[in-house]
C-alpha positions in Angstrom: -29.1 -13.3 5.9 -26.0 -12.3 8.0 -27.8 -13.4 11.1 -28.5 -16.8 9.6 -24.9 -17.1 8.6 -23.7 -16.1 12.1 -26.2 -18.5 13.8 -25.4 -21.4 11.5 -21.9 -20.9 10.1 -21.6 -24.5 8.9 -24.8 -24.3 6.8 -24.1 -24.6 3.1 -25.4 -22.1 0.5 -28.0 -24.7 -0.5 -29.0 -25.2 3.1 -29.3 -21.4 3.6 -31.4 -21.3 0.4 -33.8 -23.8 1.8 -34.1 -22.0 5.1 -34.5 -18.6 3.5 -37.0 -19.9 1.0 -39.2 -21.0 3.9 -38.7 -17.7 5.7 -39.2 -15.5 2.7 -42.1 -17.5 1.2 -40.4 -17.7 -2.2 -37.9 -20.0 -3.7 -34.3 -18.8 -3.7 -31.2 -20.6 -5.1 -27.8 -21.2 -3.6 -26.4 -18.8 -6.2 -28.9 -16.1 -5.0 -27.7 -16.8 -1.4 -24.1 -16.4 -2.3 -24.6 -13.2 -4.3 -26.8 -11.6 -1.6 -24.5 -12.7 1.2 -21.6 -11.0 -0.6 -23.7 -7.8 -0.9 -24.8 -7.9 2.7 -21.2 -8.2 3.9 -20.2 -5.3 1.7 -23.1 -3.1 3.1 -22.3 -4.1 6.6 -18.7 -3.2 6.2 -19.6 0.2 4.8 -22.1 0.8 7.6 -19.5 -0.2 10.2 -17.0 2.3 8.7 -19.6 5.0 8.7 -20.4 4.4 12.3 -16.7 4.4 13.3 -16.0 7.6 11.3 -19.1 9.2 12.8 -17.6 8.8 16.3 -14.7 11.2 15.4 -14.6 14.9 14.6 -12.1 14.4 11.8 -11.7 10.7 11.0 -8.7 9.5 8.9 -8.2 6.2 7.0 -5.3 5.4 9.3 -7.4 5.8 12.4 -10.2 3.6 11.0 -7.6 1.0 10.0 -6.2 0.9 13.5 -9.7 0.6 15.0 -10.6 -2.3 12.6 -7.3 -4.0 13.6 -8.2 -3.7 17.3 -11.7 -5.1 16.6 -10.3 -7.9 14.5 -12.5 -6.7 11.6 -9.9 -5.4 9.1 -10.1 -8.6 7.0 -13.8 -8.1 6.5 -13.7 -4.3 5.8 -10.6 -3.9 3.6 -12.5 -3.1 0.4 -14.8 -0.7 2.2 -11.8 1.0 3.8 -10.2 1.4 0.4 -13.4 3.0 -0.9 -13.9 5.2 2.1 -13.8 8.9 1.7 -13.7 11.4 4.6 -17.1 13.1 4.9 -18.6 10.6 2.5 
């Protein structure tokens, strides 16, 4: 889902639903696409934070925030950063 959004950023939710329905072999709605795209973004942000944190011996929220700023990803990961717990 994230790949489709990245490859076709101008595609509407309805257009994504049509493409995904063909790919998945089942009918999905634009509402389903929006909900699952939101979930996929949240999971990706959590995964990204875990990977960044795993690269340090003792990661801090401040360090992660600085890295996300440098990578221009802070806007996408703000909620995950608020929820992040060291060692979590």
